[in-house]
N, C-alpha and C positions, 0 to 999 in steps of 0.2 A: 629512667622509665620511659617507655615509648608513649608518645602523645596519643590520647584516645581519639577515635574518629567517629563522628556521628553520620550515619547514612540516612538520607531522607529519600524514601521511595515515593515516586509519583504514582498516583492511582486515579483512573485506570491506566494500565500499561499492558504490553504484550498482546497475546492473541485476541483478535476480534472475531465476530461471528462468521464473517466470510472466510477467514483463514481456517477456522475450526471446521467449517463445513467442507472446504476443499480437501483438507487432510483426511477427514472421514470418508470422503468420496473415493480417494485412492485406496484407503484401507478396505472399504467395503467391496470395491471392484476386485481387489486381490482375493478377498474371501469368496466372492461369487465366481470368478473366472480362473482363479489360481494365477501363479506367476508364469511368465512375466506379463505385467500390465504396463503399457507404454504411456508416458505423460509428455505432451507437447509443451515444451518450455518448463522451467522450474515451477512446480505447483504453487509455491509462494516463494518470495525472495529471502530464503534463509538456508544456508548450507547445512546446518544441524538438522533441520526438518527433512531436507532432501536426502541426506545420508541415511537418516533413520528409515525413510521409505524405501530407499535403495536396498537396505538390508532385508526388507520384507519381500523384495522382488520387483519393485518398480524400476523401470528403465526410462531415463529422462533423455529426450531428444529435442532438437530445435525445430525440425520441420516434419510434416506428415509423411513425406516420402522416405523418411528413415524408419518408419514403422512397417512391420509386416502386415499384410492385409488380413491375416487370420488371427490377430490378437487385438484385444480391446485397447482403445486409446482414450486418455482423459485430457481435456483441454484445461489449461491453468486458470486460476482464480482471476487473472488479469483480463480475461476475455480475448476473443480472437476475431479477425475479420470474417465476414460472411463467407468468403471464399474457402475457408478451412473446413467447416462442416459440409459445405457443398462438395468439396473434393473427397471428403471421407465417404459421403453417400455415393458418389460416382464410383468409388472403389469398393463399395459394399462392405465397408468397415463398421464394426460396432464401436460407437463412441459415446462418452459421457461428458457433458459440458459442466465444468466446475466453476464457471464464471460467477463471481460474487453477485448476488441479486441487486446490490446497489450499483454495480457497474452496468448490469443489464438494464437497470432503470435509465441510465444515461443513454444507452444504445436506443432504447425505445423512444425516448424524448427526441433524440436526433432524427430518427425516422419520422416522427410526428411533424417536426418542424419542416423536414424536407418535403413531406406530402403537402404541406400548406404553402409551399413555394418560398420558404425562407432559406437563405444561405447560413450555415452554422459556423460560428466562430468557436473553436475548441481551445480552451485555456489549458495548457499542459506542457509536458517536457518531450521534445522530439526524441524518438527512438525508444521511449518507454513502451513495454508491451501493451499496457492499458490504452495508451494513445494510439498505437498501431491498430489495436482491435476496434476502438471506437471510430477511428477514421475509416476503417474498413467496412463499416455498416452502410455507408452511402456511396453512390457512384463517385468516381474520381472527379475532383473539382467542386464537389458540393459542400465541402468543409474546408476551412482554413485554420491552421494552427497558430496560436499566439502564445509565446512563451514568457514574455515579460512586459513591463510597462512601455519600454521603447517600441516594441513591436505593436503594442496596442495603439500607440500614437501614430504609427506608420501604416497600420492596416487600412486597406481600401477595399470596398466591396467589389465583386467581379464586374458589376455594372452600376452606374449611378442609379440610386433609387431602389436597389435590390433590398427586399425585406430581410432583416437579420435576426438571428437568435444566438445566444451563447450557451455553451455547456462547459463543464470543467472535469478534468481528471479528479478522481475521488480522493487522492492522497496528497494534495497540495497544501502549502502553507495557507491557512485561513486568511491571515493579514495581507500577505502578498497578493492573493487572489482578489481580495476586496479592492485593493488599489487598482488592479487591472480592470476589474468590472466597473469601477468608478470612471475610468478613462473611456471605456466603451460606451457607457451610458451618457457621458458628457458629449461625446462625438456623435453618437447615434441614439438620440433619446427614445426612439421607438423600438430599440432592440428588445426582443422577447427573452425573458428569463426563465429558468427552470421553474416548474410548479413547486418544487421543494429543493432546498440546497443540494447541489451535486456532491460537494465534499462530504464524505461520509461521517456518521456520528462518531465512529471510533477515532478517525483522524482528528476531528474537532476536540473530542474529550481528552485525547492524549496530549494535544498541544496546550489545552487549557491547564492540564495538570502540571506540565512542565513550567508554564508561565507562573503558576502559583508558588513554585519553590525556587525558581532560578535565581532571583535576586537575594535569596537568603542562604545560598550555599557558596563555597569557595571554588568548587569545581563541579562539573556535571558530566556523567557518562550516559550515553544512549547505547543500549545493546541492540545490535541489528547488523544485517549484512550490508556491505558497501553498495550493492545494487538495489537496496530497498529505498524507494522514494520516500515513504512515510517516515522511515528512520532518519534519513538525512535531513528531512524537514524539522524533526524534533531538535536536532543539534542547532540548526539555524534559529529556531524559536528560543532555545535556551540562551543563545548569545544575544539575541535581540531583546530578551526579557531581563537581561542584567547579569548573566554569567559569561564573562568573556572566555573563560577556560572550560569550554565544552568540547567533547569529542565523541566520535562514533567508535565503538569497539565491537568485535564479533563475539567475544566471550572472555572467560576468566584468564586465559593465557596472556591477554593483553593488559592485565592489571599490573601497573608499574609502580613499585615502591618509591622510585625516584620522583616520578610525577606527583605522587600523593604526598610527598614531603611538604609540610607546611599547610596541607589541606586539613582543616578541622571539621568542615561539614561538606559532605559529598552527596550531590543529587544523583539519583539513578532512575532512568526510565528504560522502556524497551519498546521497539517498534512493533507494529501489529502482527508481524510474522515471526516474532521471536518468542519461543516458549519460556514459561516462568522458570523452568529448570536452569536456564542460562542466567537469570537474575540471581537465583540461589547460589549458583557457582561463583558469580562475581562477588557476592557478599562474603562467601566462604573464603575467597582469595584475599579479600580485605582483612578478614579476621586473622588470617595467617600472618599478616604484617603488623596489625595494630589492634588494640582493644576497641571493639566496635559496639556502638549502640544504634539500634535501628528504629527510625520513626517512619510513619506513613502519612502522607497528606492526600486525601481523596477529594476530588471535585465532582464526581458523578458516580452513580451506580449503573452498571450495564447488565441488562437481562435479555438482550436481543438473541434470538435463536432463528436460524434459517432451516427450512425443511430440506431434506436430501432429495435429489431427483427421483422421480417415480420408479425408475428401473432399479434403484438401489435401496429404496425405503423398505424397512422390514415390516 
């Protein structure tokens, strides 16, 4: 007889309010203007979501100059540098900004610090669209990127005595970021902090849910795309919290009976851009291999909703 498998689902998991809003924006734009609607960068970092929107008529591009001027364009949930909407206006394009409101909050804080004469230290990952968008809110040289503890120790202000503030990417590891912030505060005691935590509620909740079950399972899968920052952080959190055998998978096709051999308890979570249907597919793939019992461990309830942009609100 095949050994039974207990699946422990982390909750909250999957879509957050910012992702849900961004997808709705593309869907509403298609309803309002018809296909094609162009989207600069993946609206959220999940191929399943992107492909489902492509089937409705969305066209995904990397840069604005790939969009015809007579069709609407949506900016992704990760945010864009100020130069992008300025370029769209210069070309008389119709555009809708799907930047997550919690990312926009970071943009506004960075501008506020800049107006007050502070140099902004951004904690984040180089090359990530959210970091590119946030650094593009201020003039070049007004913000410095710090990616890890070593860079926090090595960072020097542009000039001695320059007032400092810090901000963070919204999808970072809570624990890793806290250690970087601790270093900055030790080295620069007067560094100004965000009015409210920059790492978003959804990132925090999903990491806490993973921590709650990681030590009690034999293996852990996080469902998400390889370019999803918050999904990759969940794998790291699972490992740090006591489950050495943790991995990122895109979906059910990667469920491996060989890897699951000997696993009696399997933890599952999903990144903030992964739909719940992918979780259901992974559970079904496990059921095809083993008798499965499903448990859920919830650490928080989420009821956050963000309004749609005025031009698309019904």
